[in-house]
C-alpha positions as protocol buffer text, in pm:
chain_id: "A"
residue {
  index: 1
  type: MET
  ca { x: 6 y: -12 z: 13 }
}
residue {
  index: 2
  type: THR
  ca { x: 86 y: 369 z: -32 }
}
residue {
  index: 3
  type: ASP
  ca { x: 40 y: 634 z: 229 }
}
residue {
  index: 4
  type: GLN
  ca { x: -49 y: 991 z: 159 }
}
residue {
  index: 5
  type: ARG
  ca { x: 321 y: 1078 z: 149 }
}
residue {
  index: 6
  type: GLY
  ca { x: 381 y: 841 z: -144 }
}
residue {
  index: 7
  type: ILE
  ca { x: 579 y: 632 z: 55 }
}
residue {
  index: 8
  type: GLY
  ca { x: 505 y: 246 z: -11 }
}
residue {
  index: 9
  type: GLN
  ca { x: 482 y: 3 z: 281 }
}
residue {
  index: 10
  type: ARG
  ca { x: 470 y: -363 z: 263 }
}
residue {
  index: 11
  type: ALA
  ca { x: 467 y: -648 z: 520 }
}
residue {
  index: 12
  type: ARG
  ca { x: 688 y: -969 z: 463 }
}
residue {
  index: 13
  type: GLY
  ca { x: 733 y: -1214 z: 729 }
}
residue {
  index: 14
  type: GLY
  ca { x: 604 y: -1014 z: 996 }
}
residue {
  index: 15
  type: HIS
  ca { x: 845 y: -731 z: 908 }
}
residue {
  index: 16
  type: ARG
  ca { x: 773 y: -394 z: 740 }
}
residue {
  index: 17
  type: TRP
  ca { x: 1016 y: -244 z: 494 }
}
residue {
  index: 18
  type: LEU
  ca { x: 998 y: 124 z: 389 }
}
residue {
  index: 19
  type: LEU
  ca { x: 1068 y: 187 z: 27 }
}
residue {
  index: 20
  type: ALA
  ca { x: 1116 y: 564 z: -42 }
}
residue {
  index: 21
  type: ALA
  ca { x: 1035 y: 662 z: -401 }
}
residue {
  index: 22
  type: VAL
  ca { x: 1269 y: 942 z: -499 }
}
residue {
  index: 23
  type: CYS
  ca { x: 1204 y: 1135 z: -820 }
}
residue {
  index: 24
  type: VAL
  ca { x: 1499 y: 1306 z: -960 }
}
residue {
  index: 25
  type: TRP
  ca { x: 1458 y: 1580 z: -1232 }
}
residue {
  index: 26
  type: TRP
  ca { x: 1775 y: 1594 z: -1489 }
}
residue {
  index: 27
  type: ALA
  ca { x: 1847 y: 1834 z: -1735 }
}
residue {
  index: 28
  type: PRO
  ca { x: 2170 y: 1887 z: -1901 }
}
residue {
  index: 29
  type: ALA
  ca { x: 2378 y: 2195 z: -1741 }
}
residue {
  index: 30
  type: LEU
  ca { x: 2428 y: 2499 z: -1988 }
}
residue {
  index: 31
  type: ALA
  ca { x: 2778 y: 2647 z: -1965 }
}
residue {
  index: 32
  type: ALA
  ca { x: 2761 y: 3016 z: -1906 }
}
residue {
  index: 33
  type: ALA
  ca { x: 2910 y: 3236 z: -2224 }
}
residue {
  index: 34
  type: CYS
  ca { x: 2996 y: 3525 z: -2001 }
}
residue {
  index: 35
  type: VAL
  ca { x: 3016 y: 3650 z: -1653 }
}
residue {
  index: 36
  type: VAL
  ca { x: 3099 y: 4013 z: -1728 }
}
residue {
  index: 37
  type: ASN
  ca { x: 3081 y: 4253 z: -2023 }
}
residue {
  index: 38
  type: ALA
  ca { x: 3471 y: 4206 z: -2088 }
}
residue {
  index: 39
  type: ASP
  ca { x: 3399 y: 3830 z: -2171 }
}
residue {
  index: 40
  type: CYS
  ca { x: 3194 y: 3932 z: -2469 }
}
residue {
  index: 41
  type: PRO
  ca { x: 3320 y: 4043 z: -2829 }
}
residue {
  index: 42
  type: LEU
  ca { x: 3346 y: 4403 z: -2893 }
}
residue {
  index: 43
  type: GLY
  ca { x: 2979 y: 4543 z: -2923 }
}
residue {
  index: 44
  type: GLU
  ca { x: 2822 y: 4310 z: -2700 }
}
residue {
  index: 45
  type: ILE
  ca { x: 2711 y: 4274 z: -2337 }
}
residue {
  index: 46
  type: CYS
  ca { x: 2667 y: 4001 z: -2103 }
}
residue {
  index: 47
  type: VAL
  ca { x: 2289 y: 3942 z: -2026 }
}
residue {
  index: 48
  type: ALA
  ca { x: 2170 y: 3633 z: -1817 }
}
residue {
  index: 49
  type: ALA
  ca { x: 2541 y: 3465 z: -1884 }
}
residue {
  index: 50
  type: GLN
  ca { x: 2492 y: 3522 z: -2268 }
}
residue {
  index: 51
  type: CYS
  ca { x: 2648 y: 3785 z: -2485 }
}
residue {
  index: 52
  type: GLU
  ca { x: 2403 y: 3986 z: -2681 }
}
residue {
  index: 53
  type: VAL
  ca { x: 2458 y: 4259 z: -2935 }
}
residue {
  index: 54
  type: ASP
  ca { x: 2416 y: 4608 z: -2773 }
}
residue {
  index: 55
  type: VAL
  ca { x: 2527 y: 4898 z: -3003 }
}
residue {
  index: 56
  type: GLU
  ca { x: 2480 y: 5126 z: -2718 }
}
residue {
  index: 57
  type: ALA
  ca { x: 2695 y: 4904 z: -2472 }
}
residue {
  index: 58
  type: ASP
  ca { x: 2978 y: 5104 z: -2291 }
}
residue {
  index: 59
  type: ARG
  ca { x: 3193 y: 4857 z: -2100 }
}
residue {
  index: 60
  type: ASP
  ca { x: 3432 y: 5108 z: -1982 }
}
residue {
  index: 61
  type: ARG
  ca { x: 3154 y: 5362 z: -1889 }
}
residue {
  index: 62
  type: ASP
  ca { x: 3358 y: 5649 z: -2060 }
}
residue {
  index: 63
  type: GLY
  ca { x: 3050 y: 5795 z: -2229 }
}
residue {
  index: 64
  type: VAL
  ca { x: 3134 y: 5672 z: -2554 }
}
residue {
  index: 65
  type: PRO
  ca { x: 2954 y: 5350 z: -2690 }
}
residue {
  index: 66
  type: ASP
  ca { x: 3147 y: 5047 z: -2794 }
}
residue {
  index: 67
  type: GLY
  ca { x: 2989 y: 5015 z: -3143 }
}
residue {
  index: 68
  type: SER
  ca { x: 3008 y: 4671 z: -3294 }
}
residue {
  index: 69
  type: ALA
  ca { x: 3294 y: 4480 z: -3451 }
}
residue {
  index: 70
  type: ASP
  ca { x: 3199 y: 4594 z: -3786 }
}
residue {
  index: 71
  type: THR
  ca { x: 3163 y: 4969 z: -3664 }
}
residue {
  index: 72
  type: PRO
  ca { x: 3382 y: 5016 z: -3367 }
}
residue {
  index: 73
  type: ARG
  ca { x: 3321 y: 5353 z: -3201 }
}
residue {
  index: 74
  type: ASP
  ca { x: 3521 y: 5362 z: -2890 }
}
residue {
  index: 75
  type: THR
  ca { x: 3893 y: 5371 z: -2963 }
}
residue {
  index: 76
  type: CYS
  ca { x: 3980 y: 5218 z: -2623 }
}
residue {
  index: 77
  type: PRO
  ca { x: 3666 y: 5002 z: -2534 }
}
residue {
  index: 78
  type: ASP
  ca { x: 3802 y: 4864 z: -2214 }
}
residue {
  index: 79
  type: LEU
  ca { x: 3981 y: 5153 z: -2079 }
}
residue {
  index: 80
  type: PRO
  ca { x: 3813 y: 5507 z: -2022 }
}
residue {
  index: 81
  type: ASN
  ca { x: 3905 y: 5761 z: -2254 }
}
residue {
  index: 82
  type: PRO
  ca { x: 3629 y: 6015 z: -2324 }
}
residue {
  index: 83
  type: ASP
  ca { x: 3848 y: 6241 z: -2521 }
}
residue {
  index: 84
  type: GLN
  ca { x: 3908 y: 5947 z: -2770 }
}
residue {
  index: 85
  type: ASP
  ca { x: 4268 y: 6111 z: -2876 }
}
residue {
  index: 86
  type: ASP
  ca { x: 4442 y: 5910 z: -3137 }
}
residue {
  index: 87
  type: LEU
  ca { x: 4751 y: 6065 z: -3224 }
}
residue {
  index: 88
  type: ASP
  ca { x: 4852 y: 5820 z: -3506 }
}
residue {
  index: 89
  type: ARG
  ca { x: 4488 y: 5772 z: -3626 }
}
residue {
  index: 90
  type: ASP
  ca { x: 4538 y: 5389 z: -3609 }
}
residue {
  index: 91
  type: GLY
  ca { x: 4199 y: 5316 z: -3456 }
}
residue {
  index: 92
  type: ARG
  ca { x: 4368 y: 5257 z: -3107 }
}
residue {
  index: 93
  type: GLY
  ca { x: 4325 y: 5531 z: -2873 }
}
residue {
  index: 94
  type: ASP
  ca { x: 4614 y: 5685 z: -2695 }
}
residue {
  index: 95
  type: ALA
  ca { x: 4511 y: 5567 z: -2363 }
}
residue {
  index: 96
  type: CYS
  ca { x: 4535 y: 5209 z: -2479 }
}
residue {
  index: 97
  type: ASP
  ca { x: 4799 y: 5232 z: -2765 }
}
residue {
  index: 98
  type: VAL
  ca { x: 5155 y: 5116 z: -2691 }
}
residue {
  index: 99
  type: ASP
  ca { x: 5294 y: 5311 z: -2986 }
}
residue {
  index: 100
  type: ASP
  ca { x: 5118 y: 5651 z: -2976 }
}
residue {
  index: 101
  type: ASP
  ca { x: 5308 y: 5809 z: -3286 }
}
residue {
  index: 102
  type: GLY
  ca { x: 5295 y: 5498 z: -3483 }
}
residue {
  index: 103
  type: ASP
  ca { x: 5692 y: 5511 z: -3546 }
}
residue {
  index: 104
  type: GLY
  ca { x: 5730 y: 5138 z: -3458 }
}
residue {
  index: 105
  type: VAL
  ca { x: 5895 y: 5214 z: -3120 }
}
residue {
  index: 106
  type: GLN
  ca { x: 5682 y: 5164 z: -2818 }
}
residue {
  index: 107
  type: ASP
  ca { x: 5633 y: 5451 z: -2609 }
}
residue {
  index: 108
  type: ALA
  ca { x: 5825 y: 5328 z: -2303 }
}
residue {
  index: 109
  type: GLN
  ca { x: 6132 y: 5302 z: -2529 }
}
residue {
  index: 110
  type: ASP
  ca { x: 6062 y: 5602 z: -2751 }
}
residue {
  index: 111
  type: VAL
  ca { x: 6278 y: 5894 z: -2701 }
}
residue {
  index: 112
  type: CYS
  ca { x: 5994 y: 6099 z: -2848 }
}
residue {
  index: 113
  type: PRO
  ca { x: 5689 y: 5911 z: -2760 }
}
residue {
  index: 114
  type: ARG
  ca { x: 5433 y: 6170 z: -2904 }
}
residue {
  index: 115
  type: THR
  ca { x: 5645 y: 6259 z: -3227 }
}
residue {
  index: 116
  type: TYR
  ca { x: 5719 y: 6030 z: -3519 }
}
residue {
  index: 117
  type: ASN
  ca { x: 6084 y: 5946 z: -3510 }
}
residue {
  index: 118
  type: PRO
  ca { x: 6175 y: 5584 z: -3608 }
}
residue {
  index: 119
  type: ALA
  ca { x: 6551 y: 5672 z: -3624 }
}
residue {
  index: 120
  type: GLN
  ca { x: 6535 y: 5773 z: -3252 }
}
residue {
  index: 121
  type: SER
  ca { x: 6801 y: 6045 z: -3311 }
}
residue {
  index: 122
  type: ASP
  ca { x: 6933 y: 6203 z: -2988 }
}
residue {
  index: 123
  type: ARG
  ca { x: 7268 y: 6388 z: -3074 }
}
residue {
  index: 124
  type: ASP
  ca { x: 7310 y: 6530 z: -2722 }
}
residue {
  index: 125
  type: GLY
  ca { x: 7217 y: 6181 z: -2566 }
}
residue {
  index: 126
  type: ASP
  ca { x: 6993 y: 6351 z: -2292 }
}
residue {
  index: 127
  type: GLY
  ca { x: 6709 y: 6096 z: -2352 }
}
residue {
  index: 128
  type: VAL
  ca { x: 6491 y: 6356 z: -2537 }
}
residue {
  index: 129
  type: GLY
  ca { x: 6492 y: 6289 z: -2914 }
}
residue {
  index: 130
  type: ASP
  ca { x: 6602 y: 6562 z: -3162 }
}
residue {
  index: 131
  type: ALA
  ca { x: 6259 y: 6549 z: -3323 }
}
residue {
  index: 132
  type: CYS
  ca { x: 6094 y: 6664 z: -3006 }
}
residue {
  index: 133
  type: GLU
  ca { x: 6353 y: 6873 z: -2818 }
}
residue {
  index: 134
  type: PRO
  ca { x: 6288 y: 7235 z: -2839 }
}
residue {
  index: 135
  type: ASP
  ca { x: 6639 y: 7356 z: -2809 }
}
residue {
  index: 136
  type: GLY
  ca { x: 6835 y: 7066 z: -2988 }
}
residue {
  index: 137
  type: ASP
  ca { x: 7182 y: 7230 z: -2972 }
}
residue {
  index: 138
  type: HIS
  ca { x: 7119 y: 7390 z: -2624 }
}
residue {
  index: 139
  type: ASP
  ca { x: 7237 y: 7726 z: -2713 }
}
residue {
  index: 140
  type: GLY
  ca { x: 6954 y: 7904 z: -2555 }
}
residue {
  index: 141
  type: VAL
  ca { x: 6756 y: 7970 z: -2875 }
}
residue {
  index: 142
  type: PRO
  ca { x: 6449 y: 7774 z: -2947 }
}
residue {
  index: 143
  type: ASP
  ca { x: 6481 y: 7553 z: -3256 }
}
residue {
  index: 144
  type: ASP
  ca { x: 6177 y: 7747 z: -3440 }
}
residue {
  index: 145
  type: LEU
  ca { x: 6388 y: 8069 z: -3420 }
}
residue {
  index: 146
  type: ASP
  ca { x: 6759 y: 7932 z: -3437 }
}
residue {
  index: 147
  type: ASN
  ca { x: 6928 y: 8007 z: -3742 }
}
residue {
  index: 148
  type: CYS
  ca { x: 7139 y: 7683 z: -3684 }
}
residue {
  index: 149
  type: PRO
  ca { x: 6912 y: 7444 z: -3477 }
}
residue {
  index: 150
  type: ARG
  ca { x: 7181 y: 7181 z: -3474 }
}
residue {
  index: 151
  type: ALA
  ca { x: 7479 y: 7397 z: -3409 }
}
residue {
  index: 152
  type: ALA
  ca { x: 7522 y: 7602 z: -3098 }
}
residue {
  index: 153
  type: ASN
  ca { x: 7537 y: 7961 z: -3191 }
}
residue {
  index: 154
  type: PRO
  ca { x: 7395 y: 8169 z: -2914 }
}
residue {
  index: 155
  type: ALA
  ca { x: 7485 y: 8496 z: -3082 }
}
residue {
  index: 156
  type: GLN
  ca { x: 7316 y: 8404 z: -3395 }
}
residue {
  index: 157
  type: GLN
  ca { x: 7573 y: 8560 z: -3611 }
}
residue {
  index: 158
  type: ASN
  ca { x: 7468 y: 8566 z: -3991 }
}
residue {
  index: 159
  type: ARG
  ca { x: 7716 y: 8777 z: -4202 }
}
residue {
  index: 160
  type: ASP
  ca { x: 7557 y: 8717 z: -4524 }
}
residue {
  index: 161
  type: ALA
  ca { x: 7206 y: 8773 z: -4400 }
}
residue {
  index: 162
  type: ASP
  ca { x: 7073 y: 8448 z: -4542 }
}
residue {
  index: 163
  type: ARG
  ca { x: 6859 y: 8185 z: -4368 }
}
residue {
  index: 164
  type: TRP
  ca { x: 7148 y: 8010 z: -4219 }
}
residue {
  index: 165
  type: GLY
  ca { x: 7398 y: 8129 z: -3939 }
}
residue {
  index: 166
  type: ASP
  ca { x: 7749 y: 8146 z: -3978 }
}
residue {
  index: 167
  type: ALA
  ca { x: 7798 y: 7832 z: -3741 }
}
residue {
  index: 168
  type: CYS
  ca { x: 7626 y: 7618 z: -3986 }
}
residue {
  index: 169
  type: ASP
  ca { x: 7630 y: 7820 z: -4327 }
}
residue {
  index: 170
  type: PRO
  ca { x: 7793 y: 7591 z: -4609 }
}
residue {
  index: 171
  type: ASP
  ca { x: 7798 y: 7898 z: -4823 }
}
residue {
  index: 172
  type: GLN
  ca { x: 7983 y: 8186 z: -4638 }
}
residue {
  index: 173
  type: ASP
  ca { x: 7921 y: 8486 z: -4875 }
}
residue {
  index: 174
  type: PRO
  ca { x: 8089 y: 8824 z: -4792 }
}
residue {
  index: 175
  type: PRO
  ca { x: 7889 y: 9082 z: -4608 }
}
residue {
  index: 176
  type: PRO
  ca { x: 7650 y: 9289 z: -4775 }
}
residue {
  index: 177
  type: ALA
  ca { x: 7784 y: 9568 z: -4992 }
}
residue {
  index: 178
  type: ARG
  ca { x: 7809 y: 9917 z: -4831 }
}
residue {
  index: 179
  type: PRO
  ca { x: 7466 y: 10101 z: -4909 }
}
residue {
  index: 180
  type: LEU
  ca { x: 7493 y: 10342 z: -5189 }
}
residue {
  index: 181
  type: ASP
  ca { x: 7312 y: 10588 z: -4986 }
}
residue {
  index: 182
  type: PRO
  ca { x: 7372 y: 10540 z: -4612 }
}
residue {
  index: 183
  type: ASP
  ca { x: 7233 y: 10874 z: -4491 }
}
residue {
  index: 184
  type: GLY
  ca { x: 6923 y: 10826 z: -4698 }
}
residue {
  index: 185
  type: ASP
  ca { x: 6943 y: 11187 z: -4839 }
}
residue {
  index: 186
  type: GLY
  ca { x: 6881 y: 11075 z: -5186 }
}
residue {
  index: 187
  type: VAL
  ca { x: 7233 y: 11128 z: -5324 }
}
residue {
  index: 188
  type: GLU
  ca { x: 7447 y: 10831 z: -5365 }
}
residue {
  index: 189
  type: THR
  ca { x: 7806 y: 10795 z: -5275 }
}
residue {
  index: 190
  type: GLY
  ca { x: 8082 y: 10744 z: -5500 }
}
residue {
  index: 191
  type: GLY
  ca { x: 8190 y: 10925 z: -5844 }
}
residue {
  index: 192
  type: ALA
  ca { x: 8261 y: 11275 z: -5925 }
}
residue {
  index: 193
  type: ASP
  ca { x: 7898 y: 11376 z: -5816 }
}
residue {
  index: 194
  type: GLY
  ca { x: 7885 y: 11165 z: -5520 }
}
residue {
  index: 195
  type: ASP
  ca { x: 7728 y: 11258 z: -5183 }
}
residue {
  index: 196
  type: ASN
  ca { x: 7968 y: 11514 z: -5026 }
}
residue {
  index: 197
  type: CYS
  ca { x: 7848 y: 11422 z: -4675 }
}
residue {
  index: 198
  type: PRO
  ca { x: 7786 y: 11041 z: -4714 }
}
residue {
  index: 199
  type: GLU
  ca { x: 7697 y: 10999 z: -4332 }
}
residue {
  index: 200
  type: VAL
  ca { x: 7530 y: 11315 z: -4295 }
}
residue {
  index: 201
  type: TYR
  ca { x: 7188 y: 11393 z: -4432 }
}
residue {
  index: 202
  type: ASN
  ca { x: 7220 y: 11690 z: -4668 }
}
residue {
  index: 203
  type: PRO
  ca { x: 7006 y: 11675 z: -4975 }
}
residue {
  index: 204
  type: ASP
  ca { x: 7123 y: 12034 z: -5076 }
}
residue {
  index: 205
  type: GLN
  ca { x: 7488 y: 11918 z: -5064 }
}
residue {
  index: 206
  type: LEU
  ca { x: 7579 y: 12284 z: -5000 }
}
residue {
  index: 207
  type: ASP
  ca { x: 7969 y: 12329 z: -4974 }
}
residue {
  index: 208
  type: GLY
  ca { x: 8069 y: 12694 z: -4911 }
}
residue {
  index: 209
  type: ASP
  ca { x: 8431 y: 12660 z: -4951 }
}
residue {
  index: 210
  type: SER
  ca { x: 8395 y: 12434 z: -5251 }
}
residue {
  index: 211
  type: ASP
  ca { x: 8669 y: 12188 z: -5095 }
}
residue {
  index: 212
  type: GLY
  ca { x: 8460 y: 11864 z: -5171 }
}
residue {
  index: 213
  type: LEU
  ca { x: 8298 y: 11826 z: -4814 }
}
residue {
  index: 214
  type: GLY
  ca { x: 7956 y: 11956 z: -4752 }
}
residue {
  index: 215
  type: ASP
  ca { x: 7917 y: 12237 z: -4507 }
}
residue {
  index: 216
  type: LEU
  ca { x: 7735 y: 12000 z: -4253 }
}
residue {
  index: 217
  type: CYS
  ca { x: 8024 y: 11764 z: -4241 }
}
residue {
  index: 218
  type: ASP
  ca { x: 8328 y: 11989 z: -4306 }
}
residue {
  index: 219
  type: PRO
  ca { x: 8548 y: 12082 z: -4003 }
}
residue {
  index: 220
  type: CYS
  ca { x: 8637 y: 12421 z: -4192 }
}
residue {
  index: 221
  type: PRO
  ca { x: 8321 y: 12504 z: -4369 }
}
residue {
  index: 222
  type: ASP
  ca { x: 8441 y: 12851 z: -4433 }
}
residue {
  index: 223
  type: ARG
  ca { x: 8779 y: 12780 z: -4551 }
}
residue {
  index: 224
  type: ARG
  ca { x: 8928 y: 12516 z: -4777 }
}
residue {
  index: 225
  type: ASN
  ca { x: 9096 y: 12251 z: -4580 }
}
residue {
  index: 226
  type: LEU
  ca { x: 9381 y: 12021 z: -4631 }
}
residue {
  index: 227
  type: TYR
  ca { x: 9204 y: 11695 z: -4571 }
}
residue {
  index: 228
  type: PRO
  ca { x: 9210 y: 11417 z: -4831 }
}
residue {
  index: 229
  type: PRO
  ca { x: 8991 y: 11483 z: -5148 }
}
residue {
  index: 230
  type: ARG
  ca { x: 8653 y: 11368 z: -5200 }
}
residue {
  index: 231
  type: ASN
  ca { x: 8640 y: 10996 z: -5102 }
}
residue {
  index: 232
  type: PRO
  ca { x: 8333 y: 10830 z: -4931 }
}
residue {
  index: 233
  type: ILE
  ca { x: 8555 y: 10584 z: -4744 }
}
residue {
  index: 234
  type: THR
  ca { x: 8847 y: 10822 z: -4634 }
}
residue {
  index: 235
  type: ARG
  ca { x: 8696 y: 11167 z: -4567 }
}
residue {
  index: 236
  type: TRP
  ca { x: 8622 y: 11294 z: -4224 }
}
residue {
  index: 237
  type: PRO
  ca { x: 8343 y: 11110 z: -4062 }
}
residue {
  index: 238
  type: SER
  ca { x: 8043 y: 11330 z: -3939 }
}
residue {
  index: 239
  type: SER
  ca { x: 8135 y: 11246 z: -3587 }
}
residue {
  index: 240
  type: LEU
  ca { x: 8460 y: 11473 z: -3611 }
}
residue {
  index: 241
  type: ALA
  ca { x: 8309 y: 11778 z: -3794 }
}
residue {
  index: 242
  type: ARG
  ca { x: 8373 y: 12101 z: -3603 }
}
residue {
  index: 243
  type: VAL
  ca { x: 8548 y: 11927 z: -3315 }
}
residue {
  index: 244
  type: LEU
  ca { x: 8919 y: 11920 z: -3451 }
}
residue {
  index: 245
  type: PRO
  ca { x: 9174 y: 12069 z: -3239 }
}
residue {
  index: 246
  type: ASP
  ca { x: 9289 y: 12439 z: -3273 }
}
residue {
  index: 247
  type: THR
  ca { x: 9640 y: 12428 z: -3129 }
}
residue {
  index: 248
  type: ASP
  ca { x: 9740 y: 12796 z: -3222 }
}
residue {
  index: 249
  type: GLY
  ca { x: 9415 y: 12936 z: -3084 }
}
residue {
  index: 250
  type: ASP
  ca { x: 9322 y: 13135 z: -3392 }
}
residue {
  index: 251
  type: GLY
  ca { x: 8962 y: 13009 z: -3418 }
}
residue {
  index: 252
  type: VAL
  ca { x: 9047 y: 12802 z: -3722 }
}
residue {
  index: 253
  type: PRO
  ca { x: 9071 y: 12417 z: -3656 }
}
residue {
  index: 254
  type: ASP
  ca { x: 9416 y: 12266 z: -3747 }
}
residue {
  index: 255
  type: GLY
  ca { x: 9422 y: 12153 z: -4109 }
}
residue {
  index: 256
  type: CYS
  ca { x: 9237 y: 12477 z: -4234 }
}
residue {
  index: 257
  type: THR
  ca { x: 9422 y: 12704 z: -4437 }
}
residue {
  index: 258
  type: ASP
  ca { x: 9451 y: 13076 z: -4311 }
}
């Protein structure tokens, strides 16, 4: 017989034995496809242990959706990088890219991790590559203003006034020629009709004693003097005009005729 609990009872030889009927439900165990979102391919999230496509998934919670495998959006889906910076534009954001500048040298060993420099040139051996050092020759002049960025020349001398300083100029031209009109009075120096005061502005060229020196630069403007003839190179400079000594005290500078 069977009681209300579904337990069978039967008497045999004055003994009762109890048989418990046990019903076991069996179903095959299903392996979980994922535990967290990181277990799923790009563009999928973990839902009830299964990966499901979700184009709005944002596994690193940086505000930029992961996208999908075919159309990725977040350049570092597993590392927050809301700015999405990608220096070398290789699709891997700088926050998770081991070679930001894409020059083939990993950032940890790159002497210019943010500047493309596969040769890794570092002339001064200071650990900062030439390509990204602001003053490569350490002369105190930034490279973008230095007329010899690879040769120290703090004075920036440039005799021929070209783009290269004397310290690195392969073509050392002579200095520029002397201006034809240094005083800017409209009268050029040299020749029979040249400026009679080449360093003093005197467009009227007045020469009261007709000695070849203009009155404004002639130490003896009222008397002919014994100084060299008209020569823009050897004539008395304007700085000496009217300040020559007068050893005999006659009011006429030395060198002027009486």
